[in-house]
C-alpha positions in Angstrom: -9.5 34.4 13.1 -9.3 30.6 13.7 -11.2 30.0 10.5 -8.6 32.0 8.6 -5.8 30.0 10.2 -7.5 26.7 9.3 -8.1 27.9 5.8 -4.5 28.8 5.4 -3.5 25.4 6.8 -5.7 23.7 4.2 -4.2 25.8 1.4 -0.7 24.9 2.7 -1.6 21.2 2.7 -2.4 21.5 -1.0 0.7 23.5 -1.7 3.0 21.1 0.2 1.5 18.1 -1.7 2.1 19.8 -5.0 5.6 21.0 -4.2 6.9 17.8 -2.7 5.3 15.8 -5.6 5.6 12.4 -3.8 3.3 10.2 -1.7 3.5 11.7 1.7 1.5 11.0 4.7 -1.6 13.2 5.1 -1.1 13.5 8.8 2.4 14.8 8.2 1.0 17.3 5.7 -1.5 18.5 8.3 1.0 18.8 11.1 3.6 20.6 8.9 1.1 23.1 7.5 -0.5 23.8 10.9 2.9 24.3 12.5 4.0 26.5 9.6 0.9 28.7 9.8 1.1 29.1 13.6 4.9 29.8 13.6 5.0 32.2 10.7 1.8 34.0 11.7 3.2 34.5 15.2 6.5 35.7 14.0 4.8 38.0 11.4 2.5 39.5 14.0 5.1 40.0 16.7 7.8 41.3 14.4 5.8 43.4 11.9 2.1 43.8 12.3 2.3 44.8 16.0 4.3 47.9 15.1 2.5 49.0 11.9 -1.1 50.0 11.3 -3.5 47.2 10.4 -4.4 48.2 6.9 -6.3 45.9 4.6 -3.8 46.1 1.8 -1.7 43.1 1.0 1.7 44.3 0.0 5.2 42.9 -0.2 5.2 42.1 3.5 2.2 39.8 3.0 3.8 38.0 0.1 7.0 37.6 2.1 4.9 36.1 4.9 3.2 33.6 2.5 6.6 32.6 1.0 8.1 32.1 4.4 5.0 30.0 5.3 5.7 27.7 2.4 9.4 27.4 3.2 8.7 26.7 6.9 6.0 24.2 6.0 8.5 22.3 3.9 11.1 22.4 6.7 8.6 21.1 9.2 7.6 18.3 6.8 11.3 17.5 6.4 11.7 17.4 10.2 8.7 15.1 10.6 9.9 12.9 7.8 13.4 12.5 9.4 11.9 11.2 12.7 9.3 8.9 11.1 10.4 7.9 7.6 8.1 5.9 5.3 10.1 3.4 3.3 9.4 3.8 -0.4 10.1 1.5 -3.3 11.7 2.4 -6.6 8.4 3.6 -8.1 7.4 5.6 -5.0 5.1 3.0 -3.5 5.0 2.4 0.2 6.8 -0.7 1.3 5.1 -0.9 4.6 1.7 -2.4 5.1 -1.3 -0.1 5.4 -1.6 1.4 8.9 -5.4 1.1 8.9 -6.2 -1.9 11.1 -9.6 -2.5 9.4 -8.0 -2.8 6.0 -5.3 -5.1 7.4 -8.0 -7.3 9.0 -10.1 -7.3 5.8 -7.0 -8.3 3.6 -6.1 -11.0 6.2 -9.7 -12.3 6.1 -9.8 -12.5 2.3 -6.5 -14.4 2.2 -7.8 -16.9 4.8 -11.1 -17.4 2.9 -9.1 -18.2 -0.3 -6.8 -20.6 1.6 -9.8 -22.5 3.0 -11.5 -22.5 -0.4 -8.4 -24.0 -2.1 -8.1 -26.5 0.8 -11.8 -27.6 0.4 -11.3 -27.9 -3.4 -8.3 -30.1 -2.8 -10.2 -32.3 -0.3 -13.2 -32.5 -2.6 -11.1 -33.8 -5.4 -9.4 -36.4 -3.2 -5.8 -35.0 -3.3 -5.3 -35.8 0.4 -6.7 -39.4 0.4 -4.8 -40.4 -2.7 -1.4 -39.5 -1.3 0.2 -42.6 0.2 3.6 -43.6 1.4 3.8 -46.6 -1.0 3.8 -45.5 -4.7 2.4 -47.5 -7.6 1.5 -46.7 -11.1 -2.3 -46.9 -10.3 -1.9 -44.6 -7.3 0.2 -42.1 -9.4 -2.6 -42.0 -11.9 -5.2 -41.3 -9.2 -3.1 -38.5 -7.7 -2.6 -37.1 -11.2 -6.3 -37.0 -12.0 -7.2 -35.5 -8.6 -4.4 -32.9 -8.9 -5.6 -31.9 -12.4 -9.2 -31.6 -11.2 -8.2 -29.6 -8.3 -6.1 -27.2 -10.4 -9.0 -26.8 -12.9 -11.5 -26.0 -10.0 -9.1 -23.5 -8.4 -9.0 -21.3 -11.5 -6.7 -19.4 -13.8 -3.4 -19.1 -12.0 -3.5 -22.7 -10.8 -4.2 -23.9 -14.3 -1.2 -22.0 -15.6 0.9 -23.4 -12.8 -0.2 -26.9 -13.8 0.7 -26.2 -17.4 4.2 -25.1 -16.3 4.5 -28.2 -14.2 3.5 -30.4 -17.1 6.7 -29.3 -18.9 8.9 -30.4 -16.0 9.4 -34.2 -16.5 12.5 -34.1 -14.3 10.3 -33.2 -11.3 7.1 -35.3 -11.6 6.2 -38.8 -12.6 5.1 -39.4 -16.2 1.5 -40.2 -15.1 1.2 -36.7 -13.5 3.0 -35.0 -16.5 0.5 -36.7 -19.0 -2.5 -35.7 -16.9 -1.4 -32.1 -16.4 -0.7 -31.8 -20.2 -4.6 -31.9 -20.6 -4.9 -28.6 -18.9 
C-alpha cells in the first residue's frame, strides 16, 4: 500500500510540473503531491470505499478521485508558494542565489581565484609600482605599457575593455590612449 502511495506521489510530481509549466521547487512539488495523495486518498476511502465493496474495477469514482488529487495537489502547491515565494525574473529565472551551500562555496572560490589571478598579473606587469603621486610624461608611458601588458595577459574581456578605453581621450592621458590603441 505504501508503495502505491509513493508511486502516485511520483506521478503527481510529474503531473504538477507539466501543468504548472514553470520552474518550481522540487521540494514543493514533493510536498504538494504527497499531501494531495494522502488527503484525497483518506477522503476517498472514508467517504466512498469504506461503504462499497472493494472491486478491482476502476470506474467513474476512481477517475473523480484522480482528478480531485490533481486539483488538490495544485492547491497545496499554491499554498506552499504563498508562504515561501521564489522571486522570478522576466524570463522565469530565479533571482535568488542557489540554495546549495556547496555550489555557493564553489562559485565564491572560483571568483576569488580569478581575482587573485588578475591581481598577480597586474603585479607581474608592474602596474602597482608604476603608479606614483607625481605625474610625468615618462611615468605615464610606463603606466600605459604596463596597463596594456596586463590587459593582454588577462584575456578577452580585458582586451575589449582596453579597446573601449582607447577611444575615450577625455578620460585618460594621451600616452595611455596611444598604448591602448595597440590592443
